[in-house]
DSSP file (Angstrom, degrees, kcal/mol; ACC not computed):
  #  RESIDUE AA STRUCTURE BP1 BP2  ACC     N-H-->O    O-->H-N    N-H-->O    O-->H-N    TCO  KAPPA ALPHA  PHI   PSI    X-CA   Y-CA   Z-CA
    1    1 A X              0   0    0      0, 0.0     2,-0.7     0, 0.0     0, 0.0   0.000 360.0 360.0 360.0 126.4  126.7  114.2  116.3
    2    2 A X        +     0   0    0      1,-0.1     3,-0.3     2,-0.0     0, 0.0  -0.694 360.0 172.7 -82.5 114.0  128.8  116.7  118.2
    3    3 A X    >   +     0   0    0     -2,-0.7     3,-1.4     1,-0.2    -1,-0.1   0.321  52.2  99.7-101.6   8.7  127.2  117.4  121.6
    4    4 A X  T 3  S+     0   0    0      1,-0.3    -1,-0.2     3,-0.0    -2,-0.0   0.718  83.3  49.7 -69.7 -17.4  130.1  119.5  123.0
    5    5 A X  T 3  S+     0   0    0     -3,-0.3     2,-0.3     2,-0.1    -1,-0.3   0.374  89.0 102.1-100.1   4.3  128.2  122.8  122.2
    6    6 A X  S <  S-     0   0    0     -3,-1.4     2,-0.1     1,-0.1    -3,-0.0  -0.670  78.9-110.6 -89.9 140.2  124.9  121.8  123.8
    7    7 A X        -     0   0    0     -2,-0.3     2,-0.3     4,-0.1    -2,-0.1  -0.453  38.0-167.7 -68.0 143.2  124.0  123.1  127.2
    8    8 A X     >  -     0   0    0     -2,-0.1     4,-2.5     1,-0.1     5,-0.2  -0.872  35.3-116.5-126.5 160.9  124.0  120.5  129.9
    9    9 A X  H  > S+     0   0    0     -2,-0.3     4,-2.7     1,-0.2     5,-0.2   0.874 119.2  52.8 -64.5 -35.1  122.7  120.5  133.5
   10   10 A X  H  > S+     0   0    0      2,-0.2     4,-2.7     1,-0.2    -1,-0.2   0.911 108.4  50.5 -65.5 -38.9  126.3  120.0  134.7
   11   11 A X  H  > S+     0   0    0      2,-0.2     4,-2.2     1,-0.2    -2,-0.2   0.915 111.3  47.9 -63.0 -44.4  127.3  123.1  132.6
   12   12 A X  H  X S+     0   0    0     -4,-2.5     4,-2.2     2,-0.2    -2,-0.2   0.938 113.2  47.4 -60.4 -47.1  124.5  125.1  134.2
   13   13 A X  H  X S+     0   0    0     -4,-2.7     4,-2.7     1,-0.2    -2,-0.2   0.916 112.0  50.7 -63.0 -41.8  125.4  124.0  137.7
   14   14 A X  H  X S+     0   0    0     -4,-2.7     4,-2.5     1,-0.2    -1,-0.2   0.879 109.7  50.6 -60.3 -39.3  129.1  124.8  137.0
   15   15 A X  H  X S+     0   0    0     -4,-2.2     4,-2.0     2,-0.2    -1,-0.2   0.869 110.3  49.3 -67.3 -38.7  128.2  128.2  135.8
   16   16 A X  H  X S+     0   0    0     -4,-2.2     4,-2.2     2,-0.2    -2,-0.2   0.928 113.0  47.2 -63.3 -46.7  126.1  128.9  138.9
   17   17 A X  H  X S+     0   0    0     -4,-2.7     4,-2.7     1,-0.2    -2,-0.2   0.907 109.4  53.4 -64.9 -39.9  128.9  127.8  141.1
   18   18 A X  H  X S+     0   0    0     -4,-2.5     4,-2.2     1,-0.2    -1,-0.2   0.895 109.5  49.1 -59.9 -41.2  131.4  129.9  139.2
   19   19 A X  H  X S+     0   0    0     -4,-2.0     4,-1.9     2,-0.2    -1,-0.2   0.903 113.0  46.9 -65.1 -40.8  129.2  133.0  139.7
   20   20 A X  H  X S+     0   0    0     -4,-2.2     4,-1.3     2,-0.2    -2,-0.2   0.892 112.0  50.3 -68.7 -37.9  128.9  132.2  143.5
   21   21 A X  H  X S+     0   0    0     -4,-2.7     4,-0.6     1,-0.2    -2,-0.2   0.917 111.7  48.7 -64.1 -42.6  132.6  131.6  143.8
   22   22 A X  H  < S+     0   0    0     -4,-2.2     4,-0.5     1,-0.2     3,-0.3   0.873 112.9  45.7 -66.4 -39.1  133.3  134.9  142.0
   23   23 A X  H  X S+     0   0    0     -4,-1.9     4,-1.6     1,-0.2     3,-0.4   0.705  92.2  83.8 -79.6 -19.2  131.0  137.0  144.1
   24   24 A X  H >< S+     0   0    0     -4,-1.3     3,-0.5     1,-0.2    -1,-0.2   0.914  93.9  40.9 -55.4 -50.7  132.1  135.6  147.4
   25   25 A X  T 3< S+     0   0    0     -4,-0.6    -1,-0.2    -3,-0.3    -2,-0.1   0.798 120.7  46.0 -67.9 -22.6  135.1  137.8  147.9
   26   26 A X  T >> S+     0   0    0     -4,-0.5     3,-2.6    -3,-0.4     4,-0.9   0.570  79.9 124.7 -94.5 -10.3  133.2  140.9  146.6
   27   27 A X  T << S+     0   0    0     -4,-1.6     4,-0.1    -3,-0.5    -3,-0.0  -0.255  81.4  15.5 -56.7 127.7  130.0  140.3  148.6
   28   28 A X  T 34 S+     0   0    0      2,-0.3    -1,-0.3    64,-0.0    64,-0.1   0.410 120.9  66.9  89.9  -2.1  129.2  143.4  150.6
   29   29 A X  T <4 S+     0   0    0     -3,-2.6    56,-2.6     2,-0.1     2,-0.3   0.472  91.2  58.7-125.8  -8.5  131.6  145.6  148.6
   30   30 A X  S  < S-     0   0    0     -4,-0.9    -2,-0.3    54,-0.2    54,-0.1  -0.867  79.2-110.1-124.4 158.6  130.1  145.8  145.1
   31   31 A X     >  -     0   0    0     52,-0.4     4,-2.4    -2,-0.3     5,-0.2  -0.328  34.8-106.3 -77.6 164.8  126.8  146.9  143.7
   32   32 A X  H  > S+     0   0    0      1,-0.2     4,-1.9     2,-0.2     5,-0.1   0.883 122.3  52.3 -59.6 -38.8  124.2  144.6  142.2
   33   33 A X  H  > S+     0   0    0      2,-0.2     4,-2.3     1,-0.2    -1,-0.2   0.912 109.4  49.4 -63.2 -41.9  125.1  145.7  138.7
   34   34 A X  H  > S+     0   0    0      1,-0.2     4,-2.6     2,-0.2    -2,-0.2   0.910 108.6  53.1 -63.2 -40.3  128.8  145.0  139.4
   35   35 A X  H  X S+     0   0    0     -4,-2.4     4,-2.0     1,-0.2    -1,-0.2   0.867 108.5  49.8 -65.6 -35.1  127.9  141.6  140.7
   36   36 A X  H  X S+     0   0    0     -4,-1.9     4,-2.3     2,-0.2    -1,-0.2   0.919 110.5  50.1 -65.4 -44.5  126.0  140.9  137.5
   37   37 A X  H  X S+     0   0    0     -4,-2.3     4,-2.0     1,-0.2    -2,-0.2   0.911 109.8  51.1 -58.2 -43.5  128.9  142.0  135.4
   38   38 A X  H  X S+     0   0    0     -4,-2.6     4,-2.7     1,-0.2    -1,-0.2   0.913 110.0  49.9 -61.4 -41.6  131.3  139.8  137.4
   39   39 A X  H  X S+     0   0    0     -4,-2.0     4,-1.5     1,-0.2    -1,-0.2   0.892 110.2  49.9 -61.7 -41.5  128.9  136.8  136.9
   40   40 A X  H  X S+     0   0    0     -4,-2.3     4,-0.7     1,-0.2    -1,-0.2   0.823 115.9  42.9 -67.3 -31.2  128.8  137.5  133.1
   41   41 A X  H  X S+     0   0    0     -4,-2.0     4,-1.4    -5,-0.2    -2,-0.2   0.895 110.6  53.2 -81.1 -42.9  132.6  137.7  132.9
   42   42 A X  H  X S+     0   0    0     -4,-2.7     4,-2.9     1,-0.2     5,-0.3   0.812  97.6  66.2 -69.5 -30.1  133.5  134.7  135.2
   43   43 A X  H  X S+     0   0    0     -4,-1.5     4,-2.6     1,-0.2    -1,-0.2   0.970 106.4  38.8 -56.4 -57.6  131.3  132.2  133.3
   44   44 A X  H  X S+     0   0    0     -4,-0.7     4,-2.4     1,-0.2    -1,-0.2   0.858 114.4  56.4 -64.1 -31.3  133.3  132.3  130.0
   45   45 A X  H  X S+     0   0    0     -4,-1.4     4,-2.1     2,-0.2    -2,-0.2   0.947 111.9  41.7 -63.7 -47.4  136.6  132.4  132.0
   46   46 A X  H  X S+     0   0    0     -4,-2.9     4,-2.8     2,-0.2     5,-0.3   0.884 112.2  54.6 -68.8 -37.8  135.8  129.3  133.9
   47   47 A X  H  X S+     0   0    0     -4,-2.6     4,-3.0    -5,-0.3     5,-0.3   0.928 109.9  47.5 -58.0 -44.7  134.4  127.6  130.8
   48   48 A X  H  X>S+     0   0    0     -4,-2.4     4,-2.4     1,-0.2     5,-2.3   0.903 111.9  49.9 -61.6 -42.5  137.7  128.3  129.1
   49   49 A X  I  <>S+     0   0    0     -4,-2.1     5,-1.6    18,-0.2    -2,-0.2   0.903 117.7  40.0 -64.5 -41.1  139.7  127.0  132.1
   50   50 A X  I  <5S+     0   0    0     -4,-2.8    -2,-0.2    17,-0.2    -1,-0.2   0.899 125.2  33.9 -73.3 -43.0  137.6  123.7  132.2
   51   51 A X  I  <5S+     0   0    0     -4,-3.0    -3,-0.2    -5,-0.3    -2,-0.2   0.725 135.9   9.1 -91.9 -20.7  137.3  123.1  128.5
   52   52 A X  I >X5S+     0   0    0     -4,-2.4     4,-2.2    -5,-0.3     3,-0.6   0.717 117.8  55.4-124.6 -53.7  140.6  124.3  127.1
   53   53 A X  I 3><S+     0   0    0     -5,-2.3     4,-2.6     1,-0.3     5,-0.3   0.870 104.6  52.1 -61.9 -42.0  143.3  125.3  129.7
   54   54 A X  H 3>XS+     0   0    0     -5,-1.6     4,-1.1    -6,-0.2     5,-0.9   0.827 113.8  45.3 -70.3 -26.3  143.4  122.0  131.6
   55   55 A X  H <45S+     0   0    0     -3,-0.6    -1,-0.2     2,-0.2    -2,-0.2   0.864 114.3  47.9 -80.3 -36.3  144.0  120.0  128.4
   56   56 A X  H  <5S+     0   0    0     -4,-2.2    -2,-0.2     1,-0.2    -3,-0.2   0.904 120.5  37.2 -66.5 -41.8  146.6  122.5  127.1
   57   57 A X  H  <5S-     0   0    0     -4,-2.6    -1,-0.2    -5,-0.2    -2,-0.2   0.673 103.9-134.1 -87.9 -19.1  148.5  122.5  130.4
   58   58 A X  T  <5 +     0   0    0     -4,-1.1     2,-0.3    -5,-0.3    -3,-0.2   0.764  48.2 150.0  78.5  26.0  147.9  118.8  131.0
   59   59 A X      < -     0   0    0     -5,-0.9     2,-0.7    -6,-0.2    -1,-0.2  -0.672  48.7-117.0 -94.5 153.6  146.8  119.0  134.7
   60   60 A X        +     0   0    0     -2,-0.3     3,-0.1     1,-0.1    -5,-0.0  -0.768  47.1 150.5 -90.4 115.8  144.4  116.5  136.2
   61   61 A X    >   +     0   0    0     -2,-0.7     3,-2.2     1,-0.1     6,-0.1  -0.486   8.0 167.7-142.3  65.0  141.3  118.1  137.4
   62   62 A X  T 3  S+     0   0    0      1,-0.3    -1,-0.1     2,-0.1    -2,-0.0   0.766  82.6  39.8 -59.3 -29.4  138.5  115.5  137.1
   63   63 A X  T 3  S-     0   0    0     -3,-0.1    -1,-0.3     0, 0.0    -3,-0.0   0.328 107.3-122.9 -99.8   7.7  136.0  117.5  139.2
   64   64 A X    <>  +     0   0    0     -3,-2.2     4,-1.8     1,-0.1     5,-0.4   0.825  62.3 146.3  57.2  33.2  137.0  120.8  137.6
   65   65 A X  H  >>S+     0   0    0      2,-0.2     4,-1.9     1,-0.2     5,-1.4   0.933  72.6  39.7 -68.3 -44.6  137.7  122.2  141.1
   66   66 A X  I  4>S+     0   0    0      3,-0.2     5,-2.6     1,-0.2     6,-0.3   0.940 114.5  53.7 -71.3 -42.7  140.6  124.4  139.9
   67   67 A X  I  45S+     0   0    0      3,-0.2   -17,-0.2     4,-0.1   -18,-0.2   0.826 124.8  24.0 -60.2 -33.6  138.8  125.5  136.7
   68   68 A X  I  X5S+     0   0    0     -4,-1.8     4,-1.5     3,-0.1     5,-0.3   0.888 135.6  27.7 -96.1 -59.8  135.7  126.6  138.6
   69   69 A X  I  X5S+     0   0    0     -4,-1.9     4,-2.4    -5,-0.4     5,-0.2   0.933 126.2  43.0 -76.1 -43.8  136.9  127.4  142.2
   70   70 A X  I  ><S+     0   0    0     -5,-1.4     4,-2.4     2,-0.2     5,-0.2   0.979 123.6  34.7 -66.5 -56.0  140.5  128.4  141.5
   71   71 A X  H  ><S+     0   0    0     -5,-2.6     4,-2.7     1,-0.2     5,-0.2   0.933 122.1  48.2 -66.5 -44.2  139.9  130.5  138.3
   72   72 A X  H  X S+     0   0    0     -4,-1.5     4,-2.6    -6,-0.3    -1,-0.2   0.908 113.7  46.8 -62.0 -43.3  136.6  131.8  139.6
   73   73 A X  H  X S+     0   0    0     -4,-2.4     4,-2.5    -5,-0.3    -1,-0.2   0.900 112.0  49.2 -65.7 -43.5  138.0  132.7  143.0
   74   74 A X  H  X S+     0   0    0     -4,-2.4     4,-2.4    -5,-0.2     5,-0.2   0.941 114.2  46.7 -62.5 -46.5  141.1  134.5  141.5
   75   75 A X  H  X S+     0   0    0     -4,-2.7     4,-3.1    -5,-0.2     5,-0.2   0.938 111.4  51.0 -60.1 -45.0  138.9  136.4  139.2
   76   76 A X  H  X S+     0   0    0     -4,-2.6     4,-1.6     1,-0.2    -2,-0.2   0.893 110.9  48.5 -60.4 -41.0  136.5  137.3  142.0
   77   77 A X  H  X S+     0   0    0     -4,-2.5     4,-1.0     2,-0.2    -1,-0.2   0.928 115.8  42.9 -66.2 -44.2  139.3  138.6  144.3
   78   78 A X  H  < S+     0   0    0     -4,-2.4     4,-0.5     1,-0.2     3,-0.4   0.881 111.9  54.3 -71.6 -36.0  140.8  140.7  141.5
   79   79 A X  H >X S+     0   0    0     -4,-3.1     4,-3.1     1,-0.2     3,-0.9   0.813  98.9  62.7 -67.7 -28.3  137.4  142.0  140.3
   80   80 A X  H 3X S+     0   0    0     -4,-1.6     4,-2.0     1,-0.3    -1,-0.2   0.896 100.2  54.0 -61.7 -37.0  136.7  143.1  143.9
   81   81 A X  H 3< S+     0   0    0     -4,-1.0    15,-2.5    -3,-0.4    23,-0.4   0.655 115.9  40.2 -67.8 -14.5  139.7  145.5  143.4
   82   82 A X  H <4 S+     0   0    0     -3,-0.9    15,-2.3    -4,-0.5    16,-0.3   0.847 125.8  29.1 -96.2 -46.8  138.0  146.8  140.3
   83   83 A X  H  < S+     0   0    0     -4,-3.1   -52,-0.4    13,-0.1    -3,-0.2   0.553  84.5 119.2 -97.7 -10.4  134.4  147.0  141.3
   84   84 A X     <  -     0   0    0     -4,-2.0    11,-2.7    -5,-0.3     2,-0.4  -0.218  41.8-165.9 -66.0 151.3  134.4  147.6  145.1
   85   85 A X    >>  -     0   0    0    -56,-2.6     4,-1.8     9,-0.3     3,-1.2  -0.984  29.7-150.6-142.4 126.3  132.8  150.9  146.3
   86   86 A X  T 34 S+     0   0    0     -2,-0.4     6,-0.1     1,-0.3    -1,-0.1   0.654 101.4  68.0 -66.7 -14.5  133.0  152.6  149.6
   87   87 A X  T 34 S+     0   0    0      1,-0.2    -1,-0.3     2,-0.1     3,-0.2   0.796 103.5  42.6 -72.5 -28.7  129.5  153.9  148.7
   88   88 A X  T <4 S+     0   0    0     -3,-1.2     2,-0.4     1,-0.3    -2,-0.2   0.880 136.2  12.4 -80.2 -43.4  128.2  150.3  149.1
   89   89 A X    ><  -     0   0    0     -4,-1.8     3,-2.6   -60,-0.2    -1,-0.3  -0.869  63.1-162.1-140.7 101.7  130.2  149.6  152.2
   90   90 A X  T 3  S+     0   0    0     -2,-0.4    -4,-0.1     1,-0.3    -1,-0.1   0.697  93.3  62.7 -58.8 -18.3  131.9  152.6  154.0
   91   91 A X  T 3  S+     0   0    0      2,-0.1    -1,-0.3    -3,-0.1    -5,-0.1   0.604 102.4  63.0 -81.2 -10.5  134.1  150.1  155.9
   92   92 A X  S <  S-     0   0    0     -3,-2.6     2,-0.3    -7,-0.2    -6,-0.1  -0.142  84.9-107.7 -96.5-165.3  135.6  149.1  152.5
   93   93 A X        -     0   0    0     -2,-0.1     2,-0.1    -8,-0.1    -2,-0.1  -0.915  27.3-102.1-127.6 153.6  137.6  150.9  149.8
   94   94 A X        -     0   0    0     -2,-0.3    -9,-0.3    -9,-0.2     9,-0.3  -0.441  39.6-143.3 -67.5 147.3  136.9  152.2  146.4
   95   95 A X    > > -     0   0    0    -11,-2.7     5,-2.3   -13,-0.2     3,-1.3  -0.251  38.2 -70.9-100.0-167.2  138.2  150.1  143.6
   96   96 A X  G > 5S+     0   0    0    -15,-2.5     3,-1.7     1,-0.3     5,-0.2   0.878 129.1  53.1 -57.3 -43.9  139.7  150.9  140.2
   97   97 A X  G 3 5S+     0   0    0    -15,-2.3    -1,-0.3     1,-0.3   -14,-0.1   0.681 108.7  52.0 -68.6 -14.9  136.4  152.0  138.6
   98   98 A X  G < 5S-     0   0    0     -3,-1.3    -1,-0.3   -16,-0.3    -2,-0.2   0.100 130.8 -88.7-108.8  21.4  135.9  154.4  141.5
   99   99 A X  T < 5S+     0   0    0     -3,-1.7     2,-0.5     1,-0.1    -3,-0.2   0.581  96.6 107.3  93.2  11.6  139.3  156.1  141.2
  100  100 A X    >>< +     0   0    0     -5,-2.3     3,-1.0   -18,-0.1     4,-0.5  -0.744  29.3 167.6-124.9  84.6  141.5  153.9  143.5
  101  101 A X  H >> S+     0   0    0     -2,-0.5     4,-1.3     1,-0.2     3,-0.6   0.728  71.5  74.3 -68.3 -19.5  143.8  151.7  141.4
  102  102 A X  H 3> S+     0   0    0      1,-0.2     4,-2.3     2,-0.2    -1,-0.2   0.848  86.7  61.6 -61.1 -33.3  145.8  150.8  144.5
  103  103 A X  H <> S+     0   0    0     -3,-1.0     4,-2.3    -9,-0.3    -1,-0.2   0.841 100.1  53.3 -64.9 -31.1  143.0  148.5  145.7
  104  104 A X  H <X S+     0   0    0     -3,-0.6     4,-2.3    -4,-0.5    -1,-0.2   0.888 109.1  49.8 -67.8 -37.4  143.5  146.3  142.6
  105  105 A X  H  X S+     0   0    0     -4,-1.3     4,-2.4     2,-0.2    -2,-0.2   0.902 109.0  51.3 -64.6 -42.6  147.2  146.1  143.5
  106  106 A X  H  X S+     0   0    0     -4,-2.3     4,-2.1     1,-0.2    -2,-0.2   0.911 111.1  48.4 -61.5 -42.2  146.3  145.1  147.0
  107  107 A X  H  X S+     0   0    0     -4,-2.3     4,-2.6     2,-0.2    -2,-0.2   0.901 110.2  52.1 -65.3 -40.2  144.0  142.4  145.7
  108  108 A X  H  X S+     0   0    0     -4,-2.3     4,-2.2     2,-0.2    -2,-0.2   0.898 110.5  47.4 -64.7 -39.5  146.7  141.1  143.3
  109  109 A X  H  X S+     0   0    0     -4,-2.4     4,-2.7     2,-0.2    -1,-0.2   0.901 111.4  51.3 -66.3 -40.0  149.2  140.9  146.1
  110  110 A X  H  X S+     0   0    0     -4,-2.1     4,-2.3     2,-0.2    -2,-0.2   0.910 111.1  47.9 -63.8 -43.0  146.6  139.0  148.2
  111  111 A X  H  X S+     0   0    0     -4,-2.6     4,-2.4     2,-0.2    -2,-0.2   0.918 112.4  49.0 -63.5 -43.5  146.0  136.6  145.4
  112  112 A X  H  X S+     0   0    0     -4,-2.2     4,-2.6     2,-0.2    -2,-0.2   0.920 111.8  48.8 -62.3 -45.1  149.7  136.0  144.9
  113  113 A X  H  X S+     0   0    0     -4,-2.7     4,-2.9     1,-0.2    -1,-0.2   0.895 111.5  50.0 -61.8 -40.8  150.3  135.4  148.6
  114  114 A X  H  X S+     0   0    0     -4,-2.3     4,-2.8     2,-0.2     5,-0.2   0.914 110.8  48.7 -66.9 -40.7  147.4  133.0  148.8
  115  115 A X  H  X S+     0   0    0     -4,-2.4     4,-2.4     2,-0.2     5,-0.2   0.927 113.6  47.2 -62.8 -44.3  148.6  131.0  145.8
  116  116 A X  H  X S+     0   0    0     -4,-2.6     4,-2.5     2,-0.2     5,-0.2   0.938 114.5  46.5 -60.4 -48.9  152.2  130.9  147.4
  117  117 A X  H  X S+     0   0    0     -4,-2.9     4,-2.9     1,-0.2     5,-0.2   0.944 114.2  46.2 -59.3 -50.5  150.8  129.8  150.8
  118  118 A X  H  X S+     0   0    0     -4,-2.8     4,-2.4     1,-0.2    -1,-0.2   0.877 113.9  49.6 -62.4 -38.0  148.5  127.2  149.4
  119  119 A X  H  X S+     0   0    0     -4,-2.4     4,-2.3    -5,-0.2    -1,-0.2   0.936 114.4  43.7 -66.3 -46.7  151.2  125.8  147.1
  120  120 A X  H  X S+     0   0    0     -4,-2.5     4,-2.4    -5,-0.2    -2,-0.2   0.928 115.2  48.3 -65.6 -45.8  153.8  125.6  149.9
  121  121 A X  H  X S+     0   0    0     -4,-2.9     4,-2.6    -5,-0.2    -2,-0.2   0.919 112.7  48.9 -60.4 -45.4  151.3  124.1  152.4
  122  122 A X  H  X S+     0   0    0     -4,-2.4     4,-3.0    -5,-0.2     5,-0.2   0.918 110.3  50.9 -59.9 -45.6  150.1  121.5  149.8
  123  123 A X  H  X S+     0   0    0     -4,-2.3     4,-2.7     1,-0.2    -2,-0.2   0.930 112.3  46.7 -58.6 -48.3  153.7  120.6  149.0
  124  124 A X  H  X S+     0   0    0     -4,-2.4     4,-2.4     2,-0.2     5,-0.2   0.921 113.0  48.6 -63.6 -44.9  154.6  120.1  152.7
  125  125 A X  H  X S+     0   0    0     -4,-2.6     4,-2.5     1,-0.2    -2,-0.2   0.932 114.0  46.2 -61.5 -45.9  151.4  118.1  153.4
  126  126 A X  H  X S+     0   0    0     -4,-3.0     4,-2.3     2,-0.2    -2,-0.2   0.895 110.9  52.8 -64.0 -38.4  152.1  115.8  150.4
  127  127 A X  H  X S+     0   0    0     -4,-2.7     4,-0.7    -5,-0.2    -2,-0.2   0.926 112.0  45.0 -60.8 -46.2  155.7  115.4  151.3
  128  128 A X  H >< S+     0   0    0     -4,-2.4     3,-1.1     1,-0.2     4,-0.5   0.927 113.0  50.4 -63.9 -46.1  154.8  114.3  154.8
  129  129 A X  H >X S+     0   0    0     -4,-2.5     4,-2.1     1,-0.3     3,-1.7   0.874 102.6  62.0 -58.8 -38.1  152.0  111.9  153.5
  130  130 A X  H 3< S+     0   0    0     -4,-2.3    -1,-0.3     1,-0.3    -2,-0.2   0.733  93.8  63.5 -66.1 -20.5  154.5  110.4  151.1
  131  131 A X  T << S+     0   0    0     -3,-1.1    -1,-0.3    -4,-0.7    -2,-0.2   0.731 114.2  31.8 -71.9 -20.5  156.6  109.2  154.0
  132  132 A X  T <4 S+     0   0    0     -3,-1.7     2,-0.3    -4,-0.5    -2,-0.2   0.717 131.0   6.9-107.7 -29.2  153.7  107.0  155.1
  133  133 A X  S  < S-     0   0    0     -4,-2.1    -1,-0.3     0, 0.0     2,-0.1  -0.988  80.7 -94.4-153.1 152.9  152.0  106.0  151.9
  134  134 A X        -     0   0    0     -2,-0.3    -3,-0.1     1,-0.1     3,-0.1  -0.438  24.9-145.7 -69.3 147.0  152.5  106.3  148.2
  135  135 A X  S    S+     0   0    0      1,-0.1     2,-0.4    -2,-0.1    -1,-0.1   0.564  80.9  40.2 -89.3  -9.6  150.8  109.2  146.6
  136  136 A X  S    S-     0   0    0      0, 0.0    -1,-0.1     0, 0.0     2,-0.1  -0.992  81.2-118.9-140.0 145.8  150.1  107.4  143.4
  137  137 A X        -     0   0    0     -2,-0.4    -2,-0.1     1,-0.1     9,-0.0  -0.356  44.7 -91.0 -74.5 161.4  149.0  104.0  142.4
  138  138 A X     >  -     0   0    0      1,-0.1     4,-2.3    -2,-0.1     5,-0.2  -0.272  32.9-110.5 -70.9 162.4  151.2  101.8  140.3
  139  139 A X  H  > S+     0   0    0      1,-0.2     4,-2.5     2,-0.2     5,-0.2   0.879 120.1  53.1 -58.8 -38.1  151.0  101.8  136.5
  140  140 A X  H  > S+     0   0    0      2,-0.2     4,-2.7     1,-0.2     5,-0.2   0.920 109.1  47.2 -64.8 -43.7  149.6   98.3  136.6
  141  141 A X  H  > S+     0   0    0      1,-0.2     4,-2.1     2,-0.2     8,-0.3   0.878 112.7  50.6 -64.7 -36.0  146.9   99.2  139.1
  142  142 A X  H  < S+     0   0    0     -4,-2.3     4,-0.3     2,-0.2    -2,-0.2   0.913 112.7  45.7 -67.4 -42.4  146.0  102.2  137.0
  143  143 A X  H  < S+     0   0    0     -4,-2.5    -2,-0.2     1,-0.2    -1,-0.2   0.909 113.5  48.5 -68.9 -41.5  145.7  100.1  133.9
  144  144 A X  H  < S-     0   0    0     -4,-2.7    -1,-0.2    -5,-0.2    -2,-0.2   0.882 123.9-102.2 -64.4 -38.0  143.7   97.4  135.6
  145  145 A X    >X  -     0   0    0     -4,-2.1     4,-2.3    -5,-0.2     3,-0.6   0.089  10.6-117.0 116.6 131.6  141.4  100.0  137.0
  146  146 A X  H 3>>S+     0   0    0     -4,-0.3     4,-2.1     1,-0.2     5,-1.2   0.750 108.6  67.0 -72.1 -22.1  141.1  101.7  140.4
  147  147 A X  H 345S+     0   0    0      3,-0.2     6,-2.4     2,-0.2     4,-0.5   0.916 113.2  32.3 -60.6 -40.5  137.5  100.3  141.0
  148  148 A X  H <>5S+     0   0    0     -3,-0.6     4,-1.0     4,-0.3    -2,-0.2   0.935 124.6  41.9 -81.3 -48.4  139.0   96.8  141.1
  149  149 A X  H  <5S+     0   0    0     -4,-2.3    -3,-0.2    -8,-0.3    -2,-0.2   0.803 129.3  24.5 -74.5 -29.5  142.4   97.4  142.7
  150  150 A X  T  <5S+     0   0    0     -4,-2.1    -3,-0.2    -5,-0.2    -1,-0.2   0.796 136.1  25.6-102.3 -35.9  141.4  100.0  145.3
  151  151 A X  T  4<S-     0   0    0     -5,-1.2    -3,-0.2    -4,-0.5    -2,-0.1   0.562  90.0-129.8-109.1 -11.4  137.8   99.3  146.0
  152  152 A X  S  < S+     0   0    0     -4,-1.0     2,-0.3    -6,-0.3    -4,-0.3   0.791  72.8 100.7  67.6  27.3  137.4   95.6  145.0
  153  153 A X  S    S-     0   0    0     -6,-2.4     2,-0.5    -7,-0.1    -1,-0.2  -0.960  71.3-122.9-140.9 156.7  134.4   96.2  142.9
  154  154 A X        -     0   0    0     -2,-0.3     3,-0.1     1,-0.1    -9,-0.0  -0.865  14.0-162.9 -93.7 132.3  133.4   96.7  139.2
  155  155 A X  S    S+     0   0    0     -2,-0.5     2,-0.4     1,-0.2    -1,-0.1   0.783  77.6  34.6 -83.4 -27.1  131.8  100.0  138.6
  156  156 A X        -     0   0    0      0, 0.0     2,-0.6     0, 0.0    -1,-0.2  -0.970  70.0-144.5-130.1 142.3  130.4   98.8  135.2
  157  157 A X        +     0   0    0     -2,-0.4     4,-0.0     1,-0.1     0, 0.0  -0.937  16.9 177.1-107.7 122.9  129.1   95.4  134.1
  158  158 A X        +     0   0    0     -2,-0.6    -1,-0.1     2,-0.1     3,-0.1   0.451  51.4  89.3-104.6  -3.4  129.9   94.6  130.4
  159  159 A X  S    S-     0   0    0      1,-0.2     2,-0.2     0, 0.0    -2,-0.1  -0.115  91.5 -67.5 -84.6-174.5  128.5   91.1  130.2
  160  160 A X        -     0   0    0      1,-0.1     2,-0.5    -2,-0.0    -1,-0.2  -0.494  50.4-123.4 -72.7 143.1  125.1   89.9  129.3
  161  161 A X        -     0   0    0     -2,-0.2     2,-0.1    -3,-0.1    -1,-0.1  -0.760  22.5-145.7 -88.1 128.4  122.4   90.8  131.8
  162  162 A X    >   -     0   0    0     -2,-0.5     3,-1.2     1,-0.1    -1,-0.0  -0.436  29.4-104.4 -85.6 169.6  120.4   87.8  133.2
  163  163 A X  T 3  S+     0   0    0      1,-0.3    -1,-0.1    -2,-0.1    -2,-0.0   0.690 119.6  57.9 -68.3 -15.9  116.8   88.0  134.0
  164  164 A X  T 3  S+     0   0    0      2,-0.0     2,-0.3     0, 0.0    -1,-0.3   0.656  91.8  82.7 -87.1 -15.7  117.7   88.2  137.7
  165  165 A X    <         0   0    0     -3,-1.2    -4,-0.0     1,-0.1     0, 0.0  -0.674 360.0 360.0 -91.8 142.0  119.8   91.2  137.4
  166  166 A X              0   0    0     -2,-0.3    -1,-0.1    -5,-0.0    -3,-0.0   0.394 360.0 360.0-111.1 360.0  118.3   94.7  137.4
């Protein structure tokens, strides 16, 4: 039975988090209707990132952090440039839908700068850490299992259960 199309509590929680991540940059600058639209759009985007993109691109994202936070945050920042309204917050700017396409460009530049900064900072941090410790376990340790090689424990017991074990 294929259960991949059934809703799960993890899927619901991921969808809620994706909506919250998307609205965070826009909070205080968009209308309630715009925030609902953003939530409706970001859900399928993050689902695609988690269920399809990470496998096609082959990156490791066991907690779906990039698929939810990265994709959702990028979308939210760009959507702010589309849906923002000075009528909601006079200290802000109108976005694309309110006649100001420049705001979308500003948001795009900010997203690109953030990606560049985070990538460079991560590279530098990993480079410095690699001088003191390996960044990856050996193939043998990976094959044996990290529960045993790194933590000294078995996460799962595959033998027969005795009456004393619960």
